[in-house]
C-alpha positions in Angstrom: 22.7 215.6 62.3 21.4 213.3 65.0 23.5 211.2 67.3 23.3 208.1 65.2 24.4 210.0 62.1 27.5 211.0 64.0 28.6 207.4 63.7 28.7 207.6 59.9 30.4 211.0 60.0 33.0 209.4 62.2 33.3 206.4 59.8 34.0 208.8 56.9 36.6 210.6 59.0 38.2 207.4 60.1 38.3 206.0 56.5 40.0 209.2 55.4 42.5 208.9 58.3 43.3 205.3 57.4 43.7 206.2 53.7 45.9 209.2 54.6 48.1 207.3 57.1 50.6 206.2 54.5 51.0 209.8 53.3 48.6 210.0 50.4 45.0 209.1 49.7 45.1 206.7 46.8 42.4 206.6 44.1 41.7 203.0 45.0 41.1 203.8 48.6 38.7 206.6 47.6 36.9 204.2 45.2 36.6 201.6 48.0 34.9 204.1 50.3 32.5 204.9 47.4 31.8 201.2 46.7 31.1 200.6 50.4 28.7 203.5 50.6 26.9 202.5 47.3 26.6 198.8 48.3 25.3 199.4 51.8 21.7 198.4 52.1 21.3 198.4 55.8 22.4 201.9 56.5 22.3 203.5 53.0 21.0 206.9 54.0 23.4 207.3 56.9 26.3 205.9 54.9 26.0 209.0 52.7 27.6 211.0 55.5 30.6 208.6 55.3 31.2 209.4 51.6 30.6 213.1 52.0 33.0 213.7 54.9 35.7 211.5 53.3 35.6 213.7 50.2 35.5 217.0 52.2 38.5 215.9 54.2 40.4 214.9 51.1 39.6 218.2 49.4 40.9 220.1 52.5 44.0 217.8 52.8 43.5 217.4 56.5 46.1 215.5 58.5 45.3 212.0 59.5 46.1 212.3 63.2 43.8 215.3 63.7 41.1 213.6 61.7 41.4 210.4 63.8 40.7 212.5 66.9 37.7 214.1 65.2 36.4 210.6 64.3 36.7 209.3 67.8 34.9 212.4 69.2 32.0 211.7 66.7 31.9 208.1 67.8 31.6 209.4 71.3 28.6 211.5 70.3 26.9 208.5 68.7 27.9 205.9 71.2 24.4 205.0 72.4 23.6 203.8 68.9 26.9 201.9 68.5 26.2 198.1 68.5 28.9 195.4 68.6 27.8 194.4 65.1 28.4 198.0 63.9 31.9 198.0 65.5 32.7 194.8 63.7 31.4 196.2 60.4 33.3 199.4 60.8 36.6 197.6 61.5 36.0 195.4 58.4 35.4 198.5 56.4 38.6 200.1 57.6 40.5 196.9 56.7 39.0 197.0 53.2 40.1 200.7 52.8 43.6 199.8 53.9 43.8 196.8 51.6 42.4 198.7 48.6 45.8 199.9 47.6 48.4 197.1 48.2 50.6 196.7 50.0 48.8 197.5 53.2 50.9 200.0 55.1 52.0 199.3 58.7 50.8 202.9 59.6 47.3 202.0 58.3 47.2 198.7 60.2 48.4 200.4 63.4 45.7 203.0 63.1 43.1 200.2 62.7 44.4 198.4 65.8 44.3 201.7 67.7 40.7 202.2 66.5 39.7 198.7 67.7 41.1 199.5 71.1 39.7 203.1 71.4 36.2 202.1 70.3 35.9 199.5 73.0 36.5 202.3 75.6 33.5 204.3 74.4 31.1 201.6 73.6 28.1 201.3 75.9 26.7 197.9 77.1 23.1 198.5 76.1 22.9 200.6 72.9 19.6 202.2 71.8 19.3 200.3 68.6 
């Protein structure tokens, strides 16, 4: 896996973390991740990592706090490819995952807000892409 692909690994881990924040990954949340991956045209091959890691974490029943930390580590590994547009897209995706199974849980929204804050700390000014 190259450093750019770490971003999509991180996205899958983060999506799982958001879905798990309310205690259980709902079928609708899992389907939303699948839809996002399938509908992506700009990053279709790399988005495959997102779906794969989401399903592996769900199978392992990993805890959302630990998985969040893993995702931020992977974002750190791929930070030189992380553009402001990607950050916006990733935040939008996390909101879609949180909103997939209404009502949106306060834990999910708090984790998204934390992500928005944390990702700004690792983002570089002049990414490679």
